[in-house]
Backbone as JSON, one array per atom type, in Angstrom:
{
  "sequence": "MSDNIHLKYLAINKSDLLWGLAVNSVGTQTIGAGEPYPPTGHPSRYLFTEERGRVLQEYQLLYITEGEGYFRSKSVPHKVPLTRGSLFLLFPGEWHTYRPNPSTGWTEYWIGFNGALMEDWEKNGFFSRERPVARIGLHEDLVSLYAEAIRTASEQASGFQQRLMGIVTHLLGQSIYYNRRETFSEVAEQISRAKILISEQFRTISAEQVAARLCMGYSNFRKIFKEYTGFSPAKYIQEIRFSKVKEALTNSTLPVKQIAYDMGFDNYDYFFTAFRRVTGMTPSDYRDMTQGKAL",
  "N": [[176.16, -100.56, 152.24], [174.87, -97.48, 153.52], [174.55, -94.47, 151.56], [174.91, -92.35, 153.15], [176.83, -92.92, 154.95], [180.23, -93.06, 155.53], [183.07, -94.69, 156.18], [186.16, -95.85, 157.66], [188.29, -98.32, 158.84], [191.39, -98.92, 160.32], [194.47, -100.73, 160.46], [197.12, -100.52, 162.82], [200.61, -100.37, 162.95], [203.7, -101.02, 164.77], [205.69, -99.33, 163.81], [204.25, -97.17, 162.8], [203.32, -96.02, 165.18], [205.65, -95.03, 166.22], [205.91, -92.52, 165.21], [204.46, -90.98, 166.87], [201.73, -90.45, 166.72], [198.97, -92.29, 165.47], [196.4, -93.28, 163.26], [193.38, -95.07, 163.66], [190.72, -95.2, 162.97], [188.29, -93.55, 160.96], [185.71, -91.44, 159.78], [182.4, -90.52, 158.54], [178.94, -89.93, 159.11], [175.45, -89.65, 158.48], [172.62, -89.46, 160.37], [169.3, -89.97, 160.13], [166.22, -88.45, 161.31], [164.62, -90.4, 163.75], [165.96, -92.73, 162.99], [167.81, -95.74, 163.84], [170.5, -95.77, 166.25], [173.79, -96.57, 167.26], [174.21, -97.02, 163.67], [174.19, -100.06, 161.66], [177.19, -101.71, 160.4], [179.51, -101.06, 161.61], [182.47, -102.32, 163.27], [182.23, -104.75, 165.94], [183.42, -103.87, 168.32], [183.06, -101.19, 168.33], [180.36, -100.74, 168.52], [177.52, -99.82, 170.49], [175.01, -99.33, 173.04], [172.61, -96.84, 174.01], [172.07, -96.96, 176.76], [173.95, -98.77, 177.9], [176.4, -97.85, 177.0], [179.92, -97.54, 176.23], [183.44, -98.53, 176.24], [186.33, -97.4, 174.82], [189.59, -98.11, 173.42], [191.08, -96.02, 172.46], [191.65, -92.6, 171.44], [189.05, -90.44, 170.31], [187.98, -87.92, 168.14], [185.19, -86.07, 167.65], [182.83, -84.38, 165.57], [179.98, -82.47, 165.29], [177.88, -81.54, 162.76], [175.3, -81.12, 161.92], [172.0, -81.2, 163.35], [171.18, -82.43, 166.69], [171.95, -83.66, 170.02], [173.15, -85.62, 172.76], [175.72, -86.1, 175.31], [177.46, -88.24, 177.57], [179.74, -89.25, 180.16], [182.1, -91.15, 182.19], [183.57, -89.25, 183.61], [181.99, -87.04, 183.24], [179.08, -87.23, 184.3], [176.48, -86.21, 183.98], [174.0, -85.34, 181.49], [175.27, -83.81, 178.67], [174.37, -81.34, 176.45], [174.56, -81.64, 172.9], [175.0, -79.78, 170.03], [174.62, -78.42, 166.7], [177.8, -77.74, 165.5], [179.13, -78.57, 167.74], [181.97, -80.05, 169.23], [183.56, -82.94, 170.37], [185.62, -84.93, 172.57], [186.64, -88.24, 172.95], [188.07, -90.45, 175.34], [190.63, -92.93, 175.84], [189.85, -95.92, 177.63], [187.83, -94.72, 179.08], [184.57, -94.72, 180.15], [181.7, -93.99, 178.17], [178.81, -92.5, 176.61], [176.7, -91.53, 173.92], [174.36, -89.93, 171.72], [172.28, -89.05, 168.88], [169.47, -86.78, 169.0], [166.37, -88.33, 168.68], [164.39, -86.97, 167.31], [165.64, -85.22, 165.62], [167.96, -86.34, 164.52], [171.4, -86.47, 163.3], [174.47, -85.18, 161.79], [177.64, -86.49, 161.82], [181.19, -86.31, 162.14], [184.17, -88.19, 162.6], [187.36, -89.1, 164.01], [189.62, -91.52, 164.97], [192.38, -92.3, 167.12], [195.67, -93.09, 168.39], [198.58, -92.72, 170.52], [201.8, -91.56, 171.73], [202.17, -88.79, 171.67], [199.59, -87.64, 171.98], [198.95, -88.64, 174.47], [200.81, -87.28, 176.02], [199.92, -84.63, 175.61], [197.43, -84.74, 176.83], [198.25, -85.33, 179.47], [199.59, -82.99, 180.08], [197.55, -81.23, 180.3], [196.26, -80.04, 178.12], [194.06, -81.22, 177.01], [191.1, -82.41, 178.49], [189.44, -84.83, 180.46], [187.39, -84.04, 182.06], [186.37, -81.87, 180.74], [185.24, -82.42, 178.04], [183.73, -81.49, 175.9], [183.31, -79.04, 173.4], [181.89, -76.09, 172.2], [182.19, -74.92, 169.27], [181.18, -73.92, 166.95], [180.34, -73.87, 163.39], [182.77, -74.74, 161.0], [184.27, -74.6, 157.96], [186.84, -75.44, 157.32], [187.46, -77.43, 159.17], [185.65, -79.48, 158.48], [186.67, -80.01, 155.94], [189.17, -81.04, 156.61], [188.48, -83.43, 157.92], [187.25, -84.72, 155.75], [189.44, -84.97, 154.02], [190.99, -86.71, 155.54], [189.4, -89.01, 155.42], [189.56, -89.59, 152.67], [192.32, -90.05, 152.44], [192.66, -92.27, 154.12], [191.13, -94.1, 152.72], [192.51, -94.44, 150.31], [195.05, -95.3, 151.14], [197.78, -94.95, 150.39], [201.4, -95.18, 150.13], [202.92, -94.14, 153.13], [200.63, -93.08, 154.21], [199.76, -93.07, 156.88], [201.4, -91.22, 158.11], [200.57, -88.91, 156.87], [197.95, -88.83, 157.82], [198.52, -88.46, 160.5], [199.43, -85.81, 160.46], [197.03, -84.54, 159.76], [195.42, -85.12, 161.99], [196.8, -83.74, 164.07], [196.51, -81.16, 163.09], [193.71, -80.89, 163.2], [193.33, -81.08, 166.0], [194.8, -78.88, 166.88], [193.37, -76.78, 165.63], [190.93, -77.15, 166.9], [191.48, -76.36, 169.53], [192.16, -73.71, 169.03], [189.74, -72.6, 167.93], [188.02, -73.11, 170.06], [189.12, -71.58, 172.14], [188.85, -69.08, 170.99], [186.07, -68.79, 170.9], [185.53, -68.96, 173.64], [186.76, -66.67, 174.63], [185.53, -64.62, 173.29], [184.17, -62.31, 174.09], [186.08, -60.74, 175.29], [188.13, -60.55, 173.57], [188.65, -58.33, 171.91], [189.48, -56.39, 173.75], [191.81, -57.58, 174.74], [193.32, -57.59, 172.42], [193.61, -54.83, 172.04], [195.13, -54.3, 174.3], [197.51, -55.67, 173.67], [198.34, -54.24, 171.46], [198.79, -51.7, 172.61], [200.93, -52.41, 174.26], [202.85, -53.24, 172.38], [203.34, -50.83, 171.11], [204.21, -49.14, 173.14], [206.08, -50.4, 174.75], [208.48, -49.76, 175.96], [208.07, -48.02, 178.09], [205.56, -48.43, 179.3], [203.56, -49.85, 181.92], [202.16, -52.9, 183.29], [200.0, -52.31, 184.96], [199.31, -49.78, 184.02], [198.43, -50.39, 181.46], [196.07, -51.83, 182.05], [194.61, -49.76, 183.23], [194.29, -48.04, 181.05], [192.52, -49.51, 179.59], [190.34, -49.35, 181.13], [189.91, -51.27, 183.11], [189.93, -53.24, 186.1], [193.0, -54.1, 187.7], [193.52, -56.73, 188.7], [191.5, -58.34, 187.54], [192.05, -57.85, 184.84], [194.66, -58.92, 184.65], [194.17, -61.65, 185.17], [192.45, -62.39, 183.0], [194.07, -61.73, 180.8], [196.27, -63.46, 181.13], [195.01, -65.98, 180.93], [194.21, -65.83, 178.3], [196.54, -65.35, 176.75], [198.58, -66.85, 177.87], [200.62, -65.64, 179.19], [201.44, -63.55, 181.98], [200.54, -60.04, 182.15], [202.8, -58.44, 182.83], [204.91, -60.21, 182.34], [204.54, -60.59, 179.62], [205.1, -58.03, 178.61], [207.8, -57.94, 179.29], [208.75, -60.02, 177.66], [208.33, -58.91, 175.12], [210.09, -56.75, 175.26], [212.56, -58.12, 175.49], [212.59, -59.43, 173.02], [212.88, -57.28, 171.31], [215.35, -56.35, 172.17], [216.96, -58.5, 171.34], [216.68, -58.25, 168.57], [217.97, -55.79, 168.19], [220.56, -56.36, 169.11], [221.32, -58.17, 167.18], [221.16, -56.73, 164.79], [222.52, -54.31, 164.96], [225.25, -52.15, 165.98], [225.23, -50.91, 168.37], [226.14, -50.08, 171.76], [225.75, -52.55, 174.35], [224.66, -51.75, 176.82], [223.36, -49.36, 176.13], [221.4, -50.32, 174.39], [219.89, -51.87, 176.19], [218.88, -49.87, 177.94], [217.48, -48.31, 176.08], [215.42, -50.04, 175.42], [213.84, -50.11, 177.62], [214.82, -51.13, 180.03], [215.78, -50.18, 183.06], [217.56, -50.92, 185.0], [220.65, -52.13, 184.65], [222.08, -54.33, 185.66], [220.04, -56.05, 186.47], [218.87, -56.49, 183.96], [220.99, -57.78, 182.6], [221.31, -60.17, 184.08], [218.75, -61.3, 183.81], [218.55, -61.58, 181.03], [220.54, -63.47, 180.5], [219.48, -65.61, 181.9], [217.16, -66.12, 180.41], [218.09, -66.64, 177.79], [220.33, -68.2, 178.04], [222.84, -67.26, 177.57], [225.24, -64.52, 177.59], [224.46, -61.05, 176.76], [226.45, -60.06, 174.99], [227.62, -62.41, 174.02], [225.41, -63.45, 172.73], [225.07, -61.55, 170.71], [227.47, -61.97, 169.27], [227.04, -64.58, 168.37], [224.7, -64.35, 166.75], [225.54, -62.54, 164.87], [227.42, -63.91, 163.56], [229.99, -64.08, 164.6], [230.86, -65.78, 166.54], [232.97, -68.53, 167.32]],
  "CA": [[176.25, -99.47, 153.2], [174.14, -96.29, 153.1], [175.34, -93.38, 150.98], [175.11, -91.36, 154.2], [177.86, -93.41, 155.87], [181.55, -93.28, 154.94], [183.94, -94.99, 157.31], [187.32, -96.67, 157.38], [188.98, -98.81, 160.02], [192.76, -99.15, 159.88], [195.41, -101.4, 161.35], [198.28, -99.7, 163.19], [201.77, -101.17, 163.31], [204.6, -100.38, 165.72], [206.4, -98.26, 163.13], [203.36, -96.01, 162.74], [203.25, -95.4, 166.5], [206.9, -94.33, 166.5], [205.74, -91.13, 164.8], [203.8, -90.26, 167.96], [200.29, -90.58, 166.55], [198.53, -93.12, 164.35], [194.94, -93.28, 163.15], [192.79, -96.39, 163.45], [189.35, -95.12, 162.45], [187.88, -92.24, 160.48], [184.49, -91.57, 159.01], [181.29, -89.58, 158.7], [177.64, -90.54, 158.88], [174.27, -88.85, 158.73], [171.55, -90.24, 160.97], [168.04, -89.27, 159.96], [165.29, -88.46, 162.44], [163.97, -91.67, 163.98], [166.77, -93.88, 162.6], [168.54, -96.31, 164.97], [171.87, -95.3, 166.43], [174.55, -96.41, 166.01], [173.74, -97.89, 162.59], [175.02, -101.23, 161.39], [178.32, -101.44, 159.52], [180.69, -100.83, 162.43], [182.95, -103.49, 164.0], [181.51, -104.95, 167.2], [184.03, -103.13, 169.43], [182.62, -99.79, 168.27], [178.92, -100.67, 168.73], [177.09, -99.63, 171.87], [173.65, -98.85, 173.21], [172.55, -95.6, 174.79], [172.07, -97.25, 178.19], [175.17, -99.45, 178.34], [177.59, -97.1, 176.63], [181.06, -98.37, 175.82], [184.79, -98.08, 176.58], [187.26, -97.59, 173.71], [191.02, -98.07, 173.74], [191.65, -95.0, 171.57], [191.02, -91.28, 171.45], [188.25, -90.09, 169.14], [187.54, -86.53, 168.06], [183.94, -86.07, 166.89], [182.34, -83.04, 165.22], [178.58, -82.51, 164.88], [177.65, -80.42, 161.84], [173.85, -80.94, 161.79], [171.22, -81.9, 164.35], [171.53, -82.26, 168.09], [171.89, -84.87, 170.82], [173.74, -85.43, 174.08], [176.92, -86.87, 175.63], [177.78, -88.49, 178.98], [180.92, -90.09, 180.37], [182.4, -91.38, 183.6], [184.01, -87.99, 184.21], [180.89, -86.07, 183.1], [177.94, -88.15, 184.37], [175.23, -85.59, 183.57], [173.86, -85.21, 180.04], [175.74, -82.55, 178.1], [173.76, -81.18, 175.13], [175.38, -81.48, 171.7], [174.27, -79.09, 168.98], [175.42, -78.16, 165.51], [179.01, -77.0, 165.85], [179.77, -79.13, 168.93], [183.08, -80.96, 169.02], [183.86, -83.59, 171.65], [186.74, -85.85, 172.56], [186.55, -89.46, 173.74], [189.37, -90.83, 175.88], [190.78, -94.38, 176.02], [189.58, -96.43, 178.97], [186.81, -93.88, 179.72], [183.2, -95.06, 179.76], [180.95, -92.87, 177.61], [177.68, -92.78, 175.74], [176.18, -90.35, 173.24], [173.47, -90.28, 170.62], [171.5, -87.92, 168.39], [168.07, -86.67, 169.38], [165.58, -89.05, 167.68], [163.53, -86.07, 166.53], [166.43, -84.41, 164.69], [169.12, -86.99, 163.93], [172.55, -85.56, 163.19], [175.6, -85.55, 160.95], [178.86, -86.48, 162.62], [182.5, -86.71, 161.62], [185.04, -88.63, 163.68], [188.64, -89.7, 163.71], [190.15, -92.19, 166.15], [193.84, -92.35, 167.05], [196.44, -93.37, 169.6], [199.98, -92.34, 170.4], [202.44, -90.91, 172.87], [201.97, -87.34, 171.61], [198.3, -87.3, 172.57], [199.05, -88.93, 175.89], [201.53, -86.15, 176.64], [199.06, -83.45, 175.59], [196.43, -84.91, 177.89], [198.96, -85.25, 180.74], [199.95, -81.59, 180.31], [196.34, -80.45, 180.53], [195.68, -79.41, 176.94], [192.77, -81.88, 176.81], [190.65, -82.85, 179.81], [188.28, -85.71, 180.53], [186.32, -83.3, 182.74], [185.85, -80.85, 179.82], [185.44, -83.05, 176.73], [182.86, -80.92, 174.87], [183.54, -77.63, 173.06], [180.94, -75.57, 171.21], [183.07, -74.04, 168.51], [180.5, -73.44, 165.75], [180.64, -74.56, 162.14], [183.96, -74.25, 160.32], [184.47, -75.38, 156.75], [188.17, -76.05, 157.28], [187.43, -78.67, 159.93], [184.98, -80.47, 157.64], [187.61, -80.36, 154.86], [190.21, -81.9, 157.18], [187.9, -84.77, 158.1], [187.07, -85.3, 154.42], [190.77, -85.35, 153.53], [191.39, -87.9, 156.29], [188.65, -90.15, 154.87], [190.14, -89.92, 151.36], [193.65, -90.6, 152.66], [192.5, -93.62, 154.66], [190.57, -94.97, 151.68], [193.54, -94.73, 149.31], [196.14, -96.02, 151.82], [199.04, -94.88, 149.66], [202.57, -95.27, 150.98], [203.06, -92.99, 154.01], [199.33, -92.48, 154.51], [199.59, -92.84, 158.31], [202.08, -89.97, 158.46], [199.69, -87.83, 156.44], [196.84, -88.79, 158.77], [199.04, -87.84, 161.72], [199.4, -84.36, 160.25], [195.64, -84.09, 159.79], [194.96, -85.16, 163.38], [197.39, -82.64, 164.83], [195.87, -79.94, 162.6], [192.37, -80.86, 163.79], [193.42, -80.79, 167.43], [195.22, -77.49, 167.02], [192.25, -75.92, 165.26], [189.89, -77.26, 167.91], [191.87, -75.5, 170.64], [192.08, -72.33, 168.56], [188.35, -72.16, 167.84], [187.42, -73.14, 171.39], [189.59, -70.41, 172.88], [188.27, -67.89, 170.37], [184.69, -68.69, 171.38], [185.54, -68.72, 175.08], [187.2, -65.3, 174.92], [184.99, -63.72, 172.26], [183.73, -61.04, 174.68], [187.21, -59.93, 175.75], [189.2, -60.62, 172.57], [188.98, -56.99, 171.43], [190.25, -55.71, 174.79], [193.15, -58.16, 174.77], [194.01, -57.08, 171.22], [193.98, -53.44, 172.34], [196.24, -54.35, 175.26], [198.73, -56.1, 172.99], [198.76, -53.12, 170.61], [199.38, -50.72, 173.52], [202.24, -52.9, 174.71], [203.79, -53.23, 171.25], [203.67, -49.45, 170.77], [204.77, -48.4, 174.27], [206.69, -51.4, 175.62], [209.64, -49.22, 176.66], [207.71, -47.24, 179.28], [204.26, -48.73, 179.88], [203.51, -50.94, 182.89], [200.94, -53.72, 183.2], [198.93, -51.58, 185.62], [198.9, -48.69, 183.13], [197.64, -50.99, 180.38], [194.74, -52.1, 182.6], [193.92, -48.48, 183.42], [193.92, -47.53, 179.72], [191.37, -50.3, 179.14], [189.27, -49.15, 182.13], [189.71, -52.55, 183.78], [190.67, -53.48, 187.31], [194.22, -54.83, 187.33], [193.43, -58.16, 189.02], [190.68, -58.97, 186.51], [192.8, -57.77, 183.58], [195.78, -59.87, 184.7], [193.61, -63.0, 185.07], [191.97, -62.61, 181.64], [195.2, -61.65, 179.88], [197.07, -64.68, 181.25], [194.24, -67.08, 180.38], [194.13, -65.67, 176.84], [197.84, -65.37, 176.07], [199.54, -67.74, 178.52], [201.59, -64.81, 179.9], [200.94, -62.41, 182.74], [200.85, -58.81, 181.4], [204.17, -58.01, 183.08], [205.79, -61.14, 181.64], [204.4, -60.33, 178.19], [205.87, -56.81, 178.33], [209.21, -58.31, 179.33], [209.05, -60.82, 176.47], [208.42, -57.98, 174.0], [211.35, -56.01, 175.41], [213.68, -59.01, 175.16], [212.6, -59.69, 171.58], [213.44, -56.08, 170.69], [216.77, -56.37, 172.49], [217.6, -59.48, 170.46], [216.75, -57.66, 167.23], [219.0, -54.74, 168.19], [221.87, -57.01, 169.23], [221.62, -58.84, 165.91], [221.16, -55.85, 163.61], [223.18, -53.02, 165.18], [226.52, -52.17, 166.72], [225.06, -50.09, 169.56], [226.58, -50.72, 172.99], [224.71, -53.36, 174.99], [223.97, -50.96, 177.85], [222.45, -48.43, 175.48], [220.25, -51.1, 173.91], [219.07, -52.23, 177.35], [218.16, -48.69, 178.39], [216.55, -47.91, 175.02], [214.29, -50.96, 175.39], [213.02, -49.99, 178.82], [215.44, -51.72, 181.21], [216.48, -49.12, 183.79], [218.59, -51.53, 185.84], [221.43, -52.96, 183.75], [222.43, -55.6, 186.3], [218.85, -56.91, 186.36], [218.74, -56.88, 182.56], [222.05, -58.74, 182.25], [221.0, -61.46, 184.71], [217.52, -61.83, 183.23], [218.82, -61.98, 179.65], [221.29, -64.72, 180.53], [218.56, -66.65, 182.34], [216.22, -66.4, 179.33], [218.73, -67.12, 176.56], [221.44, -69.12, 178.31], [224.12, -66.64, 177.21], [225.28, -63.09, 177.86], [224.09, -60.25, 175.58], [227.57, -59.99, 174.04], [227.72, -63.72, 173.37], [224.27, -63.57, 171.81], [225.4, -60.73, 169.54], [228.51, -62.65, 168.49], [226.45, -65.73, 167.73], [223.76, -63.98, 165.7], [226.25, -61.8, 163.82], [228.38, -64.8, 162.93], [231.35, -63.87, 165.1], [231.25, -66.84, 167.45], [233.72, -69.61, 166.71]],
  "C": [[175.56, -98.23, 152.65], [175.08, -95.26, 152.51], [175.65, -92.31, 152.03], [176.21, -91.75, 155.18], [179.15, -93.67, 155.1], [182.52, -93.5, 156.09], [185.06, -95.91, 156.89], [187.99, -97.04, 158.7], [190.35, -99.32, 159.6], [193.55, -99.93, 160.93], [196.6, -100.47, 161.61], [199.43, -100.62, 163.53], [202.7, -100.36, 164.22], [205.36, -99.22, 165.08], [205.56, -97.0, 163.05], [203.35, -95.27, 164.08], [204.53, -94.66, 166.86], [206.84, -92.87, 166.09], [205.04, -90.3, 165.88], [202.3, -90.31, 167.91], [200.0, -91.49, 165.37], [197.02, -93.25, 164.41], [194.43, -94.69, 162.91], [191.34, -96.37, 163.0], [189.05, -93.69, 162.03], [186.6, -92.4, 159.68], [183.51, -90.44, 159.24], [180.01, -90.33, 158.45], [176.54, -89.54, 159.22], [173.15, -89.77, 159.22], [170.27, -89.43, 160.85], [167.18, -89.35, 161.21], [164.62, -89.82, 162.54], [164.79, -92.89, 163.61], [167.53, -94.42, 163.81], [169.97, -95.8, 165.02], [172.55, -96.13, 167.5], [174.03, -97.36, 164.95], [174.64, -99.11, 162.44], [176.18, -100.83, 160.47], [179.59, -101.15, 160.27], [181.16, -102.15, 163.03], [182.31, -103.55, 165.39], [182.11, -104.11, 168.33], [183.61, -101.66, 169.44], [181.12, -99.65, 168.54], [178.61, -100.49, 170.21], [175.62, -99.24, 171.88], [173.68, -97.61, 174.09], [172.69, -95.89, 176.28], [173.41, -97.83, 178.65], [176.43, -98.66, 178.04], [178.69, -98.03, 176.17], [182.35, -97.76, 176.35], [185.68, -98.4, 175.39], [188.7, -97.59, 174.22], [191.74, -97.11, 172.79], [191.01, -93.67, 171.9], [190.16, -91.16, 170.21], [187.83, -88.64, 169.24], [186.35, -86.47, 167.12], [183.43, -84.64, 166.72], [180.92, -83.18, 164.67], [178.3, -81.29, 164.0], [176.17, -80.18, 161.55], [173.17, -81.69, 162.92], [171.68, -81.61, 165.77], [171.39, -83.58, 168.82], [172.49, -84.6, 172.18], [174.94, -86.36, 174.23], [177.0, -87.05, 177.13], [179.04, -89.33, 179.05], [181.11, -90.32, 181.86], [182.78, -90.08, 184.29], [182.95, -86.91, 184.16], [179.59, -86.86, 183.11], [176.6, -87.55, 183.97], [175.19, -85.44, 182.04], [174.31, -83.83, 179.59], [175.13, -82.41, 176.71], [174.81, -81.03, 174.03], [174.51, -80.84, 170.64], [175.18, -78.93, 167.76], [176.61, -77.27, 165.86], [179.67, -77.49, 167.12], [180.88, -80.09, 168.51], [183.4, -81.61, 170.36], [184.89, -84.69, 171.47], [186.46, -87.03, 173.47], [187.96, -89.89, 174.15], [189.46, -92.34, 176.06], [190.55, -94.79, 177.46], [188.5, -95.68, 179.72], [185.43, -94.29, 179.22], [182.48, -93.82, 179.23], [179.73, -93.38, 176.85], [177.24, -91.47, 175.1], [175.24, -90.81, 172.14], [172.78, -89.02, 170.12], [170.1, -87.93, 168.97], [167.23, -87.37, 168.31], [164.73, -88.14, 166.8], [164.31, -85.26, 165.5], [167.46, -85.23, 163.91], [170.32, -86.06, 163.98], [173.52, -86.05, 162.12], [176.86, -85.42, 161.79], [180.06, -86.88, 161.78], [183.31, -87.19, 162.81], [186.36, -89.13, 163.13], [189.19, -90.25, 165.01], [191.65, -92.42, 166.02], [194.43, -92.69, 168.41], [197.85, -92.84, 169.41], [200.49, -91.55, 171.59], [202.25, -89.39, 172.87], [200.68, -86.93, 172.3], [198.3, -87.57, 174.06], [199.76, -87.8, 176.63], [200.67, -84.9, 176.69], [197.98, -83.54, 176.65], [197.09, -84.72, 179.26], [199.28, -83.79, 181.09], [198.74, -80.66, 180.36], [195.76, -79.75, 179.33], [194.3, -79.98, 176.61], [192.38, -82.54, 178.12], [189.43, -83.74, 179.71], [187.11, -85.03, 181.23], [185.71, -82.23, 181.86], [185.99, -81.37, 178.38], [184.68, -82.38, 175.58], [183.19, -79.45, 174.67], [182.52, -77.23, 172.01], [181.65, -74.5, 170.39], [182.4, -73.46, 167.28], [180.94, -74.22, 164.52], [181.82, -73.9, 161.44], [184.27, -75.16, 159.15], [185.82, -76.07, 156.72], [188.23, -77.34, 158.08], [186.77, -79.79, 159.14], [185.92, -80.94, 156.53], [188.71, -81.28, 155.38], [189.7, -83.32, 157.41], [187.74, -85.46, 156.74], [188.4, -85.76, 153.83], [191.28, -86.59, 154.25], [190.68, -89.14, 155.75], [189.24, -90.56, 153.53], [191.5, -90.59, 151.54], [193.57, -92.04, 153.18], [191.95, -94.59, 153.61], [191.63, -95.37, 150.66], [194.69, -95.57, 149.89], [197.41, -96.09, 150.98], [200.21, -94.95, 150.65], [202.73, -93.99, 151.8], [201.74, -92.39, 154.44], [199.15, -92.23, 156.01], [200.27, -91.54, 158.74], [201.25, -88.76, 158.01], [198.5, -87.69, 157.39], [197.29, -88.17, 160.09], [199.0, -86.32, 161.61], [197.99, -83.81, 160.31], [195.11, -84.07, 161.21], [195.51, -83.99, 164.18], [196.81, -81.3, 164.39], [194.47, -79.8, 163.19], [192.41, -80.48, 165.27], [193.85, -79.35, 167.68], [194.1, -76.51, 166.7], [191.14, -75.97, 166.31], [190.21, -76.38, 169.12], [191.73, -74.03, 170.25], [190.64, -71.83, 168.54], [187.67, -72.14, 169.21], [187.84, -71.92, 172.2], [189.01, -69.12, 172.3], [186.83, -67.69, 170.81], [184.65, -68.33, 172.85], [185.85, -67.26, 175.4], [186.63, -64.26, 173.96], [184.63, -62.35, 172.83], [184.9, -60.15, 175.07], [188.33, -59.88, 174.71], [189.62, -59.24, 172.1], [189.82, -56.24, 172.46], [191.67, -56.27, 174.87], [193.96, -57.69, 173.57], [194.46, -55.64, 171.44], [195.17, -53.41, 173.3], [197.54, -54.71, 174.57], [199.25, -55.0, 172.07], [199.41, -52.03, 171.46], [200.79, -51.14, 173.94], [203.25, -52.84, 173.58], [204.23, -51.82, 170.89], [204.43, -48.73, 171.88], [205.52, -49.3, 175.24], [207.85, -50.83, 176.44], [209.25, -48.61, 178.0], [206.44, -47.69, 179.98], [204.36, -49.9, 180.85], [202.21, -51.72, 182.71], [199.76, -52.99, 183.83], [198.41, -50.44, 184.75], [198.08, -49.22, 181.95], [196.22, -51.25, 180.86], [193.95, -50.81, 182.75], [193.47, -47.91, 182.09], [192.7, -48.26, 179.17], [190.18, -50.16, 180.07], [188.89, -50.47, 182.8], [190.48, -52.57, 185.09], [191.87, -54.37, 187.01], [194.1, -56.33, 187.58], [192.63, -58.9, 187.95], [191.4, -58.98, 185.17], [193.92, -58.8, 183.55], [195.27, -61.3, 184.51], [193.2, -63.31, 183.63], [193.13, -62.65, 180.65], [196.03, -62.93, 179.93], [196.33, -65.88, 180.69], [194.25, -67.04, 178.85], [195.48, -65.9, 176.17], [198.82, -66.4, 176.63], [200.63, -66.99, 179.28], [200.85, -63.86, 180.83], [201.27, -61.15, 181.95], [202.29, -58.36, 181.59], [205.16, -58.91, 182.34], [205.72, -60.9, 180.14], [205.19, -59.09, 177.79], [207.36, -57.14, 178.32], [209.61, -59.11, 178.1], [209.2, -59.92, 175.24], [209.74, -57.21, 174.06], [212.55, -56.88, 175.03], [213.74, -59.3, 173.66], [213.18, -58.5, 170.83], [214.94, -55.96, 170.96], [217.51, -57.32, 171.55], [217.73, -58.94, 169.04], [217.88, -56.63, 167.15], [220.4, -55.33, 168.29], [222.29, -57.64, 167.9], [221.89, -57.85, 164.79], [221.83, -54.5, 163.82], [224.51, -53.24, 165.89], [226.44, -51.29, 167.97], [225.57, -50.81, 170.79], [225.43, -51.46, 173.68], [223.95, -52.56, 176.03], [222.98, -49.99, 177.24], [221.2, -49.15, 174.98], [219.32, -51.43, 175.07], [218.24, -51.05, 177.81], [217.13, -48.24, 177.36], [215.3, -48.77, 175.01], [213.52, -51.01, 176.7], [213.58, -50.63, 180.07], [216.27, -50.66, 181.92], [217.64, -49.66, 184.62], [219.39, -52.5, 184.98], [221.78, -54.3, 184.36], [221.25, -56.58, 186.22], [218.7, -57.41, 184.92], [219.74, -57.97, 182.2], [221.72, -60.13, 182.8], [219.78, -62.11, 184.07], [217.75, -62.32, 181.8], [219.56, -63.31, 179.61], [220.4, -65.88, 180.98], [217.62, -67.08, 181.2], [216.89, -67.1, 178.15], [219.82, -68.15, 176.8], [222.79, -68.55, 177.93], [224.07, -65.15, 177.55], [224.84, -62.33, 176.61], [225.21, -60.2, 174.54], [227.75, -61.31, 173.3], [226.59, -63.93, 172.38], [224.54, -62.76, 170.54], [226.44, -61.43, 168.66], [227.92, -63.83, 167.73], [225.58, -65.33, 166.53], [224.4, -63.17, 164.58], [227.37, -62.63, 163.19], [229.79, -64.65, 163.39], [231.82, -64.97, 166.02], [231.95, -67.96, 166.71], [232.99, -70.93, 166.91]]
}
C-alpha cells in the first residue's frame, strides 16, 4: 500500500452499537494529479466509478485538506465544487459520487460510522441530505482528530470503539461549530454586541431596543439572532433574566417578589407562572431545593 494511504476497516458488534455510535472505517489518502481514483486497497463495497457512483450503508464524514474536486448525490444532483477546507457527509442508502480534479488531486480524511445517535441527529435536522457540503476552511484540530481515530483503530485496544465514538461526536460537533461560524462570519460581531448589551441591561432593555442600538431593522435582527443563537431576542432576554433569578434565589435571602422586580419582571403573576413552567417548580420550592432545605 502507498505511503500516501492509511486506512482501517473495522467490524462492529451489537454491543458497540448499544453506545449509540460505532465506527466501521477510517483513513486518509493523498491522490496525486492524474492518479486513478479511488485507488486500489479498498474493499469492493467501497469502490466506485465516477459515472456509476455508489450507495453505502453507513454515514461517512470526509474532509478535504488539499486539492479540489466535486460531489454529487441523489439529493444534490448537480456538481458541487469541493476545495481545500471542504467537509462533506455521506448518508446511508443515498446514491453519491465524488472525485478529485485530475489536474490537482487531493488529500482526504474520512471516518465511517453507524448508530442510533446519528439517525436521531439527522431526523432532528442537524444534518441534511440536501445540504451535505460545508466549506469550513482548514483547522488543525480536525486533522488531529482524524489522525487520532486512525491510530485508535490501528491499535484496537480494549474499549477502542468507545474512544472512536467520542472522536466522531467531537468531529461532528466541531463541523457544526465551524460551519455556523463561517455562515455567520459577517454578522457574528453584531450578534456578540447584542448579547453584551443584553447581559449588561437585561433588566430594562427590550429586543426592539437592542436592534435599534445596532442600527438594524427588528425583523432582520430577530431572524439573524434566532438563526445564530437558537433563541428569539425576546426569549434570550427572558432566559438571561431567569438565570439571574435562579442565582439570586440560590445565593440570597431576598424576598421572591423583590428578586423578580429587580431582574426586570414587572408583573409578578406572569413571572410566577412563567418560572413554574420553565423549571417545573415554584420560586420558593426552587430556593428550598438549591439551598438544601427541601426534604
